[in-house]
C-alpha positions as CSV (number, residue, x, y, z in Angstrom):
1,X,118.3,101.7,91.8
2,X,116.5,99.0,93.8
3,X,116.6,95.2,94.0
4,X,113.5,93.1,94.6
5,X,113.5,89.8,96.5
6,X,113.9,87.8,93.2
7,X,117.1,89.8,92.3
8,X,115.5,92.0,89.6
9,X,117.1,95.4,89.3
10,X,114.9,98.5,89.0
11,X,116.5,101.7,87.6
12,X,114.9,105.2,87.7
13,X,116.4,106.8,84.6
14,X,115.1,110.3,85.0
15,X,117.4,111.7,82.3
16,X,115.6,109.5,79.7
17,X,112.2,109.8,81.4
18,X,111.8,106.0,82.1
19,X,112.0,103.3,84.7
20,X,113.6,100.1,83.6
21,X,113.7,96.6,85.1
22,X,116.6,94.3,84.4
23,X,115.5,90.7,85.2
24,X,117.7,88.0,86.5
25,X,117.4,86.3,83.1
26,X,118.9,89.4,81.5
27,X,115.8,90.9,79.8
28,X,115.1,94.6,80.1
29,X,111.6,96.0,80.3
30,X,110.3,99.6,80.6
31,X,107.6,100.4,83.2
32,X,104.6,102.6,82.5
33,X,105.8,105.2,85.1
34,X,109.0,107.1,85.5
35,X,110.6,109.1,88.3
36,X,113.7,110.6,89.7
37,X,114.3,108.1,92.6
38,X,113.0,104.7,93.4
39,X,112.3,102.4,96.4
40,X,110.8,99.0,96.9
41,X,108.7,97.8,99.9
42,X,108.8,94.2,101.1
43,X,105.7,93.2,99.2
44,X,107.1,94.3,95.9
45,X,105.4,97.7,95.5
46,X,107.7,100.2,93.8
47,X,107.7,103.9,94.8
48,X,108.8,106.6,92.4
49,X,109.4,110.3,93.0
50,X,107.6,111.9,90.0
51,X,107.0,115.7,89.7
52,X,105.1,116.7,92.8
53,X,104.0,113.2,93.7
54,X,105.1,109.8,94.9
55,X,103.7,107.1,92.6
56,X,103.2,103.4,93.5
57,X,103.7,100.7,90.9
58,X,102.1,97.4,92.1
59,X,103.8,94.1,91.2
60,X,101.1,93.6,88.5
61,X,102.0,97.0,86.9
62,X,99.1,99.2,88.0
63,X,100.3,102.8,88.7
64,X,98.7,104.9,91.4
65,X,99.5,108.3,93.0
66,X,100.1,107.6,96.7
67,X,101.5,110.9,98.1
68,X,100.9,114.4,96.8
69,X,98.1,115.9,94.9
70,X,100.3,116.9,91.9
71,X,100.5,120.6,93.0
72,X,103.7,122.1,94.2
73,X,104.4,124.1,97.4
74,X,103.6,122.8,100.9
75,X,100.5,121.6,102.7
76,X,99.1,118.4,104.2
77,X,100.7,117.5,107.6
78,X,98.0,115.7,109.6
79,X,95.9,115.0,106.6
80,X,95.6,112.4,103.8
81,X,98.9,111.9,102.0
82,X,97.2,112.1,98.6
83,X,96.0,115.6,99.5
84,X,99.4,116.8,100.6
85,X,101.6,119.1,98.5
86,X,105.2,118.2,97.8
87,X,107.7,120.5,96.1
88,X,110.2,118.5,94.0
89,X,110.6,115.3,95.9
90,X,114.0,114.0,95.0
91,X,114.4,110.8,97.0
92,X,112.3,108.1,98.6
93,X,113.0,105.2,101.0
94,X,111.0,102.6,102.7
95,X,111.7,101.7,106.3
96,X,111.4,98.4,108.0
97,X,108.1,99.5,109.5
98,X,106.7,100.3,106.1
99,X,106.9,104.1,106.4
100,X,107.9,106.1,103.3
101,X,110.6,108.8,103.9
102,X,110.5,111.5,101.3
103,X,113.2,114.1,100.6
104,X,111.0,117.1,99.7
105,X,113.7,119.3,98.3
106,X,111.7,122.3,97.4
107,X,110.2,122.5,100.9
108,X,113.5,121.7,102.6
109,X,112.0,118.9,104.6
110,X,112.1,115.1,105.0
111,X,108.5,114.0,105.2
112,X,107.3,110.7,106.6
113,X,104.2,108.9,105.4
114,X,103.0,105.7,107.1
115,X,102.0,103.4,104.3
116,X,99.5,101.7,106.6
117,X,97.7,104.9,107.5
118,X,98.3,106.9,104.3
119,X,98.7,110.0,106.4
120,X,101.4,112.5,107.2
121,X,101.9,112.8,111.0
122,X,101.0,116.1,112.7
């Protein structure tokens, strides 16, 4: 779960294959993307762990893959984050310096992606 600056609650309901938003007014909406875990950055972008990727959902609702090429196994340190391979990312967090921390369960690693540079460090 994650809360945005306005107090809306985002829930990654992986068991039901959906991501829902409970607004401060009490309405519930389902987003176009779903994942196992969820995080929000300060600008309102939502990040979801989904299969072998991290998806970004912009405040306007556009969904884009931001990390991982959709293939499992391991590769990509030092290269573009969208060309990397993740293996069952199960958790994601955004740090105060806008880095994404990804628990890459299948590769037994915590991977860090700078959201500004869109690269994994060497």
